[in-house]
Structures are given as structure tokens and as C-alpha cells.
TIKEDREN-930340 format. One record per residue: residue number from 0; residue in three letters; x, y, z of N, C-alpha, C in turn. Coordinates in steps of 0.001 Angstrom, whole numbers, plus 500000, padded with zeros to 6 digits. Atoms other than C-alpha are relative to their C-alpha. Layout:
N
NODE  num  residu   neast  nnorth     nup  caeast  canorth    caup   ceast  cnorth     cup
NODE  NUM     ala       X       Y       Z       X        Y       Z       X       Y       Z
...
***
This chain:
137
NODE  num  residu   neast  nnorth     nup  caeast  canorth    caup   ceast  cnorth     cup
NODE    0     unk  499834  500570  498687  527815   742552  876536  501143  498991  500003
NODE    1     unk  498945  501005  500099  530096   739764  875363  501378  500665  500009
NODE    2     unk  498716  499297  500047  532915   742184  874548  500348  500603  501356
NODE    3     unk  499765  499428  498681  532513   743901  877897  500428  498928  500995
NODE    4     unk  499638  501098  499099  532658   740582  879742  501432  499538  499753
NODE    5     unk  498626  500394  500326  535861   739631  877904  500993  501020  500540
NODE    6     unk  499112  498952  499496  537411   742981  878806  500092  499954  501518
NODE    7     unk  499992  500085  498546  536407   742549  882451  500858  498839  500476
NODE    8     unk  499159  501148  499665  538143   739164  882498  501480  500374  499977
NODE    9     unk  498611  499552  500084  541363   740945  881523  500415  500751  501256
NODE   10     unk  499726  499319  498738  541064   742927  884750  500532  501404  499813
NODE   11     unk  499484  498631  499999  542332   746343  885686  499092  500959  499268
NODE   12     unk  500752  498998  500751  541278   749203  883443  499664  499540  498586
NODE   13     unk  500241  500505  501355  540960   746977  880373  498536  500127  499589
NODE   14     unk  501423  499967  500335  537156   747056  880615  499464  501423  499832
NODE   15     unk  500458  498624  500148  536963   750849  880609  500049  500421  498535
NODE   16     unk  500086  499544  501385  535868   752351  877324  500711  501347  499883
NODE   17     unk  499285  498719  500161  538260   755105  876127  499189  500965  499118
NODE   18     unk  500880  499115  500754  535537   757556  875074  500761  501149  499344
NODE   19     unk  499272  498840  500500  538028   760380  874620  500927  499679  498825
NODE   20     unk  499096  500374  501083  540161   758414  872137  499275  499698  498694
NODE   21     unk  500754  500355  501191  537371   757606  869705  498776  500887  499888
NODE   22     unk  501086  499054  500179  535107   760393  868508  498729  499378  499449
NODE   23     unk  501181  500666  500551  532709   757856  866944  499147  499312  501062
NODE   24     unk  500756  500654  498938  531602   756428  870280  499039  500985  500653
NODE   25     unk  500894  499118  499237  528550   757821  872039  500591  500204  501397
NODE   26     unk  499494  499710  498653  529364   759438  875364  499327  499076  501016
NODE   27     unk  500664  500811  498974  528606   757573  878592  498622  500563  500344
NODE   28     unk  501284  499353  499716  525795   760095  879105  498965  499603  498948
NODE   29     unk  500905  500381  501088  524282   759303  875697  499614  498527  500109
NODE   30     unk  500280  501430  499839  524579   755539  876263  499017  499753  501136
NODE   31     unk  500857  500193  498829  522998   755713  879691  498587  500481  499718
NODE   32     unk  501314  499464  500331  520154   757896  878468  499240  499056  499092
NODE   33     unk  500670  500874  500971  519355   755657  875517  499616  498660  500619
NODE   34     unk  500285  501303  499407  519578   752418  877509  498886  500089  501051
NODE   35     unk  501093  499823  499047  517306   753778  880238  498670  500181  499277
NODE   36     unk  501238  499801  500776  514757   754905  877657  499526  498669  499424
NODE   37     unk  500360  501305  500557  514836   751505  875950  499439  499101  501103
NODE   38     unk  500456  500820  498874  514371   749888  879366  498618  500397  500491
NODE   39     unk  501292  499525  499502  511274   751960  880040  498829  499202  499429
NODE   40     unk  501009  500884  500618  509272   749702  877691  500679  498664  499768
NODE   41     unk  499124  501171  500037  510976   746412  878496  499595  498872  499056
NODE   42     unk  500434  501111  500844  508880   744102  876314  499871  500384  498536
NODE   43     unk  500016  499538  501381  508973   746204  873163  501237  499449  499291
NODE   44     unk  498848  500460  500780  511232   744936  870376  500571  498691  500483
NODE   45     unk  499573  501335  499552  511383   741289  871447  500680  500013  501370
NODE   46     unk  499473  499983  498637  512090   742152  875079  501345  500665  500134
NODE   47     unk  498687  499335  500002  514946   744553  874482  500330  500681  501329
NODE   48     unk  499757  499326  498728  514535   746104  877954  501005  499274  500877
NODE   49     unk  499060  500777  499183  516324   743292  879767  501406  500064  499403
NODE   50     unk  498687  499923  500659  519140   743342  877189  500632  501371  500222
NODE   51     unk  499480  498645  499776  519486   747121  877577  500528  500143  501420
NODE   52     unk  499541  499928  498610  519744   746792  881345  501264  499162  500222
NODE   53     unk  498778  500816  499874  522293   743977  881043  501211  500742  499432
NODE   54     unk  498902  499227  500582  524399   746168  878779  500378  501155  500912
NODE   55     unk  499733  498915  499052  524065   749072  881203  500825  499473  501173
NODE   56     unk  499258  500631  498904  525256   746735  883959  501439  499697  499587
NODE   57     unk  498661  500352  500488  528197   745555  881861  500883  501232  499831
NODE   58     unk  499238  498774  500248  529237   749139  881105  500113  500911  501225
NODE   59     unk  500121  499142  498815  528776   750440  884658  501269  500772  500349
NODE   60     unk  498760  499294  499640  532422   751291  885306  500411  501003  498930
NODE   61     unk  499690  499067  501082  532766   752957  881922  499073  501203  500003
NODE   62     unk  500925  498872  499894  529725   755119  882593  500515  500950  501070
NODE   63     unk  499381  499223  498920  531147   756320  885908  500506  499023  501052
NODE   64     unk  499409  500968  499065  533479   754548  888375  499211  499816  501296
NODE   65     unk  500731  500131  498735  531243   755256  891379  498729  499165  499882
NODE   66     unk  501231  500762  500200  528399   753238  889841  500179  498494  500175
NODE   67     unk  499707  501430  499859  530099   749864  890326  499116  499340  501056
NODE   68     unk  500726  500634  498898  528520   749077  893683  498489  500108  499824
NODE   69     unk  501447  499796  500145  525065   750572  893051  499423  499152  498876
NODE   70     unk  500556  500720  501144  524492   749117  889595  500222  498501  500108
NODE   71     unk  499789  501442  499803  525985   745733  890571  498884  499404  500846
NODE   72     unk  501081  500461  499132  523251   745482  893167  498623  500210  499364
NODE   73     unk  501350  499613  500436  520267   747250  891570  499609  499510  498605
NODE   74     unk  500359  500329  501380  520424   746509  887845  499619  498521  499837
NODE   75     unk  500441  501396  500122  520336   742683  888131  498607  499760  500596
NODE   76     unk  501340  500133  499426  517249   743044  890345  498937  500504  499034
NODE   77     unk  500945  499493  500999  515558   745112  887646  499831  499001  498852
NODE   78     unk  500066  501018  501055  516418   742499  885009  499156  498820  500483
NODE   79     unk  500764  501114  499424  515045   739795  887282  498506  500336  500041
NODE   80     unk  501398  499563  499936  511835   741800  887742  499341  499904  498620
NODE   81     unk  500528  500105  501366  511368   742006  883966  499769  498535  499633
NODE   82     unk  500079  501410  500387  512038   738296  883533  498939  499231  500771
NODE   83     unk  501024  500663  499202  509630   737303  886309  498592  500421  499589
NODE   84     unk  501288  499487  500430  506827   739269  884676  499860  499847  498497
NODE   85     unk  500204  499912  501433  505401   739742  881225  499273  501312  499730
NODE   86     unk  500601  498720  500376  503787   742587  879331  498668  500245  500700
NODE   87     unk  501305  499845  499351  500428   741936  880979  500104  500140  501513
NODE   88     unk  499909  499970  498535  501611   741470  884559  500838  501153  500551
NODE   89     unk  499165  498882  499530  504149   744307  884775  499205  501295  499883
NODE   90     unk  500740  498742  500008  502406   747498  885770  500932  501125  499556
NODE   91     unk  499121  498956  500541  503874   750368  883692  500366  501095  500999
NODE   92     unk  499723  498931  499020  503561   752942  886494  501025  499535  501036
NODE   93     unk  499066  500562  499023  505383   750673  888936  501401  499872  499394
NODE   94     unk  498721  500152  500679  508136   749929  886408  500669  501357  499795
NODE   95     unk  499465  498652  500190  508551   753618  885621  500580  500533  501311
NODE   96     unk  499493  499570  498687  508952   754331  889347  501321  499316  500340
NODE   97     unk  498745  500734  499752  511642   751628  889591  501162  500622  499218
NODE   98     unk  498941  499384  500812  513610   753203  886744  500345  501400  500493
NODE   99     unk  499735  498656  499457  513207   756701  888195  500785  499913  501304
NODE  100     unk  499240  500206  498771  514470   755385  891536  501459  499684  499667
NODE  101     unk  498632  500289  500436  517513   753923  889774  500690  501280  499527
NODE  102     unk  499425  498746  500479  518067   757278  888084  500363  500916  501166
NODE  103     unk  499707  499165  498821  517830   759171  891402  501219  499470  500753
NODE  104     unk  498875  500609  499289  520205   756719  893084  501298  500169  499213
NODE  105     unk  498826  499829  500855  522584   756975  890124  500558  501406  500134
NODE  106     unk  499548  498608  499895  522733   760765  890275  500585  500287  501383
NODE  107     unk  499476  499823  498643  523245   760651  894050  501357  499314  500156
NODE  108     unk  498737  500741  499894  526011   758038  893716  501126  500713  499263
NODE  109     unk  498967  499305  500775  527859   759998  891036  500426  501260  500728
NODE  110     unk  499734  498802  499201  527597   763233  893018  501095  500888  499393
NODE  111     unk  499041  499181  500733  529589   765129  890382  499181  500947  499121
NODE  112     unk  500848  499031  500695  527902   768313  889179  500277  500079  498503
NODE  113     unk  499659  499915  501420  529769   768416  885871  499431  498789  499250
NODE  114     unk  500524  501209  500634  528834   764801  885059  498481  500064  499900
NODE  115     unk  501464  499908  499981  525205   765365  886063  499514  501013  498967
NODE  116     unk  500379  498992  501001  525017   768515  883909  500118  499443  498582
NODE  117     unk  499841  500628  501321  526360   766606  880889  498883  498988  499757
NODE  118     unk  501042  501017  500111  523865   763838  881563  498639  500645  499701
NODE  119     unk  501275  499310  500208  520891   766210  881799  499962  500647  498618
NODE  120     unk  499919  499404  501336  522033   768035  878663  499754  498943  498930
NODE  121     unk  500198  501093  500956  522173   764713  876821  498556  499522  499997
NODE  122     unk  501407  500406  499941  518721   763746  878047  499128  500993  499227
NODE  123     unk  500764  498970  500718  517339   767046  876734  500262  499921  498496
NODE  124     unk  499644  500100  501414  519200   766606  873443  499262  498844  499326
NODE  125     unk  500647  501175  500576  517643   763180  872910  498472  500083  499987
NODE  126     unk  501463  499903  499932  514079   764307  873682  499334  500051  498630
NODE  127     unk  500595  499886  501333  513378   765242  870052  500002  498681  499242
NODE  128     unk  499939  501313  500658  514322   761706  868991  498761  499165  500290
NODE  129     unk  501149  500795  499568  511208   760439  870757  498672  500685  499695
NODE  130     unk  501244  499309  500321  508638   762787  869195  498916  499046  499510
NODE  131     unk  500967  500972  500494  506941   759834  867484  499722  498867  500975
NODE  132     unk  500121  501062  499002  507184   757701  870631  499679  500612  501360
NODE  133     unk  500343  499282  498775  505297   759487  873427  500212  499201  501283
NODE  134     unk  499793  500774  498763  505537   756595  875890  501469  499962  500391
NODE  135     unk  498573  499959  499684  509317   756554  875622  500426  501408  500405
NODE  136     unk  499672  498607  499677  509460   760340  875717  499612  500289  501445
***
């Protein structure tokens, strides 16, 4: 998040991650999938859900340029919701619905069939990674 913030301060396209220039970087689809999954159980791992959402927010333009407006508005509200609650007060079904709503809004905002297909393919590819973690799966 710190590196992303520094790049954003530089302005212009400096904050965009050049995925195509570095084969060692996960794709924006892989990053988004993983960060959403981590966010699904926000209090696991010392509260990593809020950090995952903050990183998703910081990388919004690198994930897809059309997500700037949507994620600038929605993601901070999700982080705030996590921070205002705790593991006992946050209802898992309600939280899951919030994340699914963000996912639906994200896919609608992107509105690019090729991007959506890559994203869905990545989600399917990562499913096996969660065989030992049914709640994340």
C-alpha cells in the first residue's frame, strides 16, 4: 500500500503496474481474486481483511481503469464496516453479501467480456488452492 501511495503521488500513469513487463507479477485478475477471498474472512490472520481491501483500493487503477470511481467509493465503506465491527458482531452472511455486491458492481463497471472471462478463469484456477479452507472456498 505504501509503494502504491508513493506512485500515486507521482501522478499520471506512474501508479499503474506494468503487468506485461514483468512475468513474475500476478495478473490483476489473480490479485483481485486473492484479495477478495482474503477479505471474505476479515478477522482471520490478525485482521488481514481490512488490509486486503486497502490494498485492493490502492491498486484499483492497475486492476482496471474503470474501477477508479466505484472502488474509491465502495471499498473504503467496506473497510469502515470491518473496523466498526468485530468477529462476534459481524454477521458472516451479511458480509458475504456485501462482497458479492462489490463483485457484481465491479463486473458491471468493467463491462469488458475479455477481462471478465480472464477474471472468471482465474477464480476457477484458484479454487483448488482453497480445498483445505471451505469457508474461503
